[in-house]
C-alpha angles and dihedrals in degrees: 000000000000120000098194138042135197125243089257095051090046088052090049090060091065112130090027097057131021094256122178093249139352096224121073096230092047091048091051093050092049095048093051092045093051093042100237110186113250141174135200115281118243124223132021119356100024119212127123134300131197119229113236089223088067097049119111113273098247090055093047093050091051090049092052091050091051090050092051088052091048093232103195096224093051093046089050095050095043091042091233116173115161099324116136117255089238087076091071107110102237112149124210093241119069128218111242096241125144118277115254125233114264127224109308117262106254089220090058101047126119127243094257090053091050092051091049092049092052095049091050090051091051091055092047089052089057089052089053090051095051091043089054093047091050093044092229120152093205120060095221098102093045091049090051090053091052093047093048092047091049090051096047097035094243094126118108112273091249094053093042090057090051095057099078091043092050090050092053090210114057095183127243096295095036092238097112111131136188129285129213089237092055095049090049088053093051089047092054093045092053089048092053105038105010120232090332088068090065095065110112119233120254110248090206095077118165112264118232114277109261118241093237094059096082094050091045092052092050092054093048096047096083128116090237088071097220118203120255094244090055090049093051090054090059097037099087091063091058100046125100119251113284094023117113126205119250128236122260096261094051093046092050093048092053092045089054089057091057115093109260092236088061097037093051096041107121093013090072127036125246091266096048091048089060086075090065098046136081117278141184125246115222115230115220097173090098095057130091124214115288092014088111127016120187123201136180139167120240131190104232107240093224136067123243132175118283110248093232109023099028091225121133117276138162108236125213114241128191133191131194110215128193106231094212100050101016087233115159100220099162136034143157142181132214145146092270141006089269131155089259093058090047092050094048092050090050092045089050093049098048092045094049100043116358147269118316127212103220129024114202116198144144124259098269120146092247090061100038114053140100095265094059104023106037111127093228108025103021128117094241093051093052093044088052093229132131116242113217118189125204123236109271112257094017104109088158088070087063098048095132096061093035090056090046089054089057097046094043112028103024092045090050094048090056090064091067124077091227093064110149102188122133092254092057113112106258092214093054092044091053092048092051091047092053091047090052094050089050094050093048090048094052105033106012092244137054130228089216092064118078113229118244093250092048089047091056089050090049092051092049089055092046095050089051091049090051091052092051097045121095113260120208092214091065128076122275125254135177112263108242094217103038099028090224126124115257137156120273119256117234090253092052090046090052092048092050089058091050090051087055090058101264114148126186123232104247134183130224123251089252091051093048091051091062097030093065096041111110115240131201132184115244139163121243120231119190096334090315136110122198125215125177093258101041153343122261128200138191129162090228089069093065094091089051095060110154095005126122115247138175115255118198122191142179112243090215100042121049096176095098144009135206115236122200139170121257087260089058103256116143114245101176147313104256121207125223110259087356092162095044113124130168114267089225131017111277095242094051092047093050091048090050093046091053093047090050091051093050091052091052090051092053095049092048091050091053088050092052091050092051090051091053093050091048091049092051092056131212120325092024122118115209125199099232091180092069116096111249126186116213125208121242089250092056092049092049088048090053094048091050091049097050093041088059096052097043114103114250117260117262115270121235112221113245117241117258113284095230092059114095110220130216113260122219096191143002093267094059091046093050092048092051091049090052091050093043106029090157090061095057111122127212089257089053092052093045094048091042091054092052092049094048091060090064119084093211092059092049092048090049092050092049091049091051092047096246115153105247093191090056089051092051092050090054093048091051093049108113120234111273110249112214127191129201115245 
């Protein structure tokens, strides 16, 4: 029995054993690359042979199993007659060589492998048929008949056409036939593994991963995104001893084999990597209209005229989209994604279509603040809807509204010459910008900038066009004019729901007027409520002195506010400065004001006369009757001179510091507390702590110049504990 085989003999065992390659040249290259131990071959021909004792353990085990089963091909190559299998030289210790690839998985085979497998199975079925007709137990005679027929061309045309397919390699002239050894091998493979054993091995096996690939990946996975050439220059310093760096083409070929999620890790942040990973599509087919509404602010990618200054600006636009029908039923535009824009878009949507159940947005400041999200006074609570926020940094979760921004706002912006998107030609954008600057400098406005009123009209038309344009996320229908299949438009989808009997939940005009009025919680003080921009009074608030109430206001009209109890019952409509009366009658005040002005004029005239006399010097006689005009500098000098010699006004003694005054408003009370922190009572501290939690109170104090930090320190001062002596 032989204890070593050549590379050609190892390759010939392909299909019976998991050999490195089925071709001789491929086997030689693989054995050299993997470092198989070898020795010079004895006898005629020379060359090298590879001892079986040094083969990888999986291959040795497969060889031993084939010998036990007396596979004809194995016995022929190893020259085994009746020797016991124990004589096979397999040591206990194994050589640490790479594991070889096992038989290909039939579910993962290519089409050419499947065709070759089926051709081999058909030829073996012919062997079985001839063996059954001859009544032989061994297949040898039937295999010889098939081989001879293939050589002479006496096989049936169908079987003869299967010979090159079964070989898998027909040769250059296509005249390659079968050999007895090959058919025996296929016969043994089928006996061992069934039809799956007839699958040929893929010659394009993956090569072992080079040792330099991991260090190369580590150097490329940086956010600076260094070039491959720069990385290859530093690679030799990071390689283990004995490993050489690859050239640029080899490195690039191996990097292309690495999964993009691994290759770009480190070069892209976690959010950017999400675009390369698997995702889930959200199914909206189970929703009815207004079950879920999605909204998002979007910076319009074109410049329009500022509504006040006329200078170029990029407005913020917002759309409210119904998730079930993709219908844009509410929109608004403003100078920023502010609460006012959000409120106006929701008002427009509810007024135009109806109330929605869930509002899905991002975490923008316009969607997350006390005005809209407060549990008592917020918009969402009064609308009776749930507000769901997307996970920060996951724009993919809001694909529906993000895609709508593209097909609605971005598409609209490209119609204007002032488009500022990344795909705008830079030269054209620069030219438009210079023309706008020149127009504004010469005329104060530019013909290239759409006015704010025209911009609103333009957006109204664009939203209507979007709602009547086919949407690929909606079902298909047959076009009534053209007769072809197309997707429904959002307006058609909404109408189809109406035709099925669906009706939105709407609100009346009176309800909408109060529903979309912002409300804040404030404390009344002597029939007044204080807002950052004014004080409001009504006699009916007198019984609620010191109580917290809900104050609603119109963001465009500050003349009045609506005051309600915390339960929502209307108390009154308070007027701004409703308790303000003149300190004196108007006629008396005007008379006193004129009399004071006449006295000032006389005093100034006497001062002017004295200055003239003094400037003329002694011995000079001035004609004081002549009309003389003084310069502004002379008048200012005279006023400064006489102000310095006038006696100071009488001082009014201050009230005793231990006397607590009566306060007319919160500003006076807060100033007194800052000046007398030791005099603050427990009620003062409690009320002050409540007030400091409100943005309106803090804004009022800042506007009045009151130190908020000092107020916070007073509110945080614990109640003084006294003990009796």
